[in-house]
C-alpha positions in Angstrom: 108.4 104.6 161.9 107.3 101.5 159.9 105.4 98.6 161.3 107.5 95.7 162.4 106.5 92.3 161.0 105.5 89.9 163.8 107.9 87.0 164.1 107.1 83.5 165.0 108.9 82.0 167.9 111.6 79.7 166.7 110.9 76.0 167.4 113.7 73.6 168.6 114.0 70.4 166.7 112.7 68.6 169.8 109.6 70.7 169.9 109.0 70.3 166.2 109.4 66.5 166.6 106.9 66.4 169.4 104.4 68.3 167.2 104.8 66.0 164.2 104.5 62.9 166.4 101.3 64.3 168.0 99.8 65.1 164.6 100.5 61.6 163.2 99.2 59.8 166.3 96.1 62.0 166.2 95.5 60.7 162.7 95.9 57.0 163.6 99.5 56.4 162.6 101.9 54.2 164.6 105.0 56.4 165.1 108.6 55.7 166.2 111.4 58.2 167.0 114.8 57.3 168.5 116.1 59.9 170.9 119.7 60.4 171.7 121.0 60.0 175.2 123.8 61.9 177.0 126.9 59.8 177.5 130.4 60.6 178.8 131.3 61.4 175.2 128.3 63.7 174.6 125.0 63.0 172.9 124.7 59.6 171.2 122.0 57.5 169.6 122.7 53.8 169.9 122.5 52.1 166.5 123.7 49.0 164.8 123.9 49.3 161.1 124.0 52.4 158.8 124.0 55.9 160.3 121.5 58.5 159.2 118.2 56.8 159.8 115.2 59.2 159.7 113.9 61.1 162.7 110.3 59.8 162.3 109.0 56.5 160.9 105.3 56.1 160.8 102.9 53.4 159.5 99.1 53.3 158.9 97.1 50.9 156.8 100.0 49.6 154.8 101.6 53.0 154.1 105.0 53.7 155.6 106.7 57.0 155.7 110.1 58.2 156.8 110.8 61.9 157.6 113.9 63.8 158.6 113.0 66.9 160.6 115.0 70.1 160.5 114.7 73.6 161.9 116.4 76.8 161.0 119.2 76.5 158.4 119.9 72.8 159.3 120.1 70.5 156.3 120.0 66.7 155.9 123.4 65.0 156.1 124.7 62.8 153.3 123.9 59.7 155.4 120.3 61.0 156.0 119.9 61.7 152.3 121.0 58.1 151.5 118.4 56.6 153.9 115.6 58.8 152.4 116.6 57.9 148.9 116.7 54.2 149.8 113.2 54.5 151.5 111.6 55.6 148.2 108.6 57.8 147.5 107.3 58.2 151.0 110.5 59.8 152.4 110.6 63.5 153.3 112.7 66.3 154.8 110.4 68.6 156.7 110.8 72.0 158.2 108.2 73.8 160.4 107.2 75.9 157.4 106.1 72.7 155.7 103.3 72.2 158.2 100.6 72.2 155.5 102.4 69.4 153.6 103.0 67.5 156.8 99.3 67.7 157.7 98.3 66.6 154.3 100.5 63.4 154.6 99.2 62.8 158.1 95.6 63.1 157.0 96.2 60.9 154.0 95.5 63.7 151.5 99.0 63.5 150.0 
């Protein structure tokens, strides 16, 4: 019988978000994330303006980044892609497997 490859436990998007926020705060960034709330019509995030705003916005010493966080096979929606495009160079779609890149941005190496 062959050896089974160990599998990593699957993160939820909420767990991944918590880890990214902690990493950025540890590295001196101001971070904002808007969480949805349960309403009578299901989960909603109150906004005024254009839908699709990124999951994480962080700023440190004049640099501002926006990141859309995804897990599993989830992909960014067209509205999210428009926001990231409008944001410019410091806009990212990150998955847990991108941790080295996320850490490089948080530490200012990228």
